[in-house]
C-alpha positions, -999 to +999 in steps of 0.1 A: -415+151+933-439+123+927-455+117+893-488+100+892-501+086+859-538+091+858-543+077+822-558+043+818-526+023+811-543-009+803-563+006+775-531+022+762-513-011+761-542-028+744-542+000+718-505-004+712-508-042+708-537-037+684-516-013+663-486-037+664-509-066+653-524-046+624-489-034+614-476-070+614-507-081+595-502-054+569-465-062+566-473-099+561-499-091+535-474-069+517-447-096+519-472-122+506-483-100+478-446-094+468-439-132+470-471-140+449-462-113+424-426-126+421-438-162+417-463-152+391-437-133+372-414-164+373-443-186+363-451-163+334-415-163+323-414-201+324-446-203+304-433-179+279-400-198+275-419-231+272-443-215+246-412-204+227-398-239+227-432-253+217-434-228+188-398-238+177-406-275+179-439-269+159-420-251+132-393-278+131-420-305+129-437-287+100-403-284+083-396-321+088-431-330+075-424-310+043-390-327+040-407-361+045-432-353+018-403-343-005-385-376+002-417-396-004-422-378-037-385-385-046-390-422-037-421-424-059-403-407-087-373-430-083-396-461-084-413-448-115-379-442-132-368-477-122-400-492-136-395-473-169-358-484-170-369-520-164-395-518-192-368-504-216-344-531-206-370-558-211-378-545-245-341-545-254-337-580-240-368-594-257-363-578-291-341-607-303-366-634-291-383-638-326-349-644-341-341-671-315-376-686-321-371-689-358-336-703-355-348-729-330-378-739-351-355-744-381-330-764-360-356-786-342-381-793-370-373-827-386-375-836-422-409-845-435-425-819-413-436-784-425-448-754-405-476-734-420-481-707-392-463-694-362-481-672-337-462-657-307-479-640-278-452-630-253-435-662-243-463-685-256-459-698-292-484-717-312-471-735-343-492-755-368-483-774-399-483-807-417-462-839-411-458-870-432-460-893-402-469-892-365-433-901-357-422-867-372-445-849-348-432-870-319-396-862-329-404-825-330-419-827-295-388-845-282-365-820-298-382-790-283-386-806-249-350-819-244-327-805-271-338-769-276-320-741-259-348-716-263-380-737-265-396-757-237-428-774-225-442-785-259-479-794-257-497-811-286-529-793-291-544-812-320-534-838-346-556-852-373-551-873-404-558-858-438-553-868-475-537-847-501-538-853-538-505-855-556-494-830-583-501-854-611-536-861-597-530-899-599-528-908-562-534-894-527-509-889-499-518-895-462-506-865-440-511-854-405-521-819-396-510-807-362-510-778-338-484-775-310-481-750-282-446-741-270-430-718-244-402-695-255-375-688-229-363-653-222-326-645-227-320-641-189-335-676-184-312-691-210-282-673-194-291-686-160-296-721-172-262-720-190-244-707-159-262-733-137-252-761-160-216-750-160-213-756-122-220-793-122-198-798-153-169-782-135-176-801-103-177-835-120-139-840-122-135-830-086-162-855-076-145-883-096-111-874-080-125-875-045-142-908-053-109-922-066 
């Protein structure tokens, strides 16, 4: 028995190819949508993880900034305490300076010279008085310049001759009224000078031995 296909086979093949094309296109679109959705989900997860790290870092930065402010405040407080401590130490060191000043003036003032006033302003001292001769004033200047442990840099501010009537009112004495400015050393300066002077004194014998 012979079968004869009377249907238009070309149109049928064309229709099948079209169906296959649209099916493949739909499958590709579906696969693409799945891939895009998966990639989007991964990207969102990465963004969320990075955001979490950013939030953590921001919180840590704020914490460190607070700690830095605390450290800066502690440093300022420490510096303030150091300044107060130094001020107290300076007061304790300087409280004996008037005693040293009076002792040095007594020791370095020659006979025939009398002090009438002593004014101290920090390390600056102004003394005024009367001397029998110019030589007494010169001797006082030399003593305070080279022999005094606590006084230095004497400067003669003023000297003038004057006459004073004696007690019996019979004659007049010629005197010299003077004003001298001095610098009073601080105890730490005296200690440093003493320690510095002791080094050459100890080194002198060694130098003489090496020379011999």
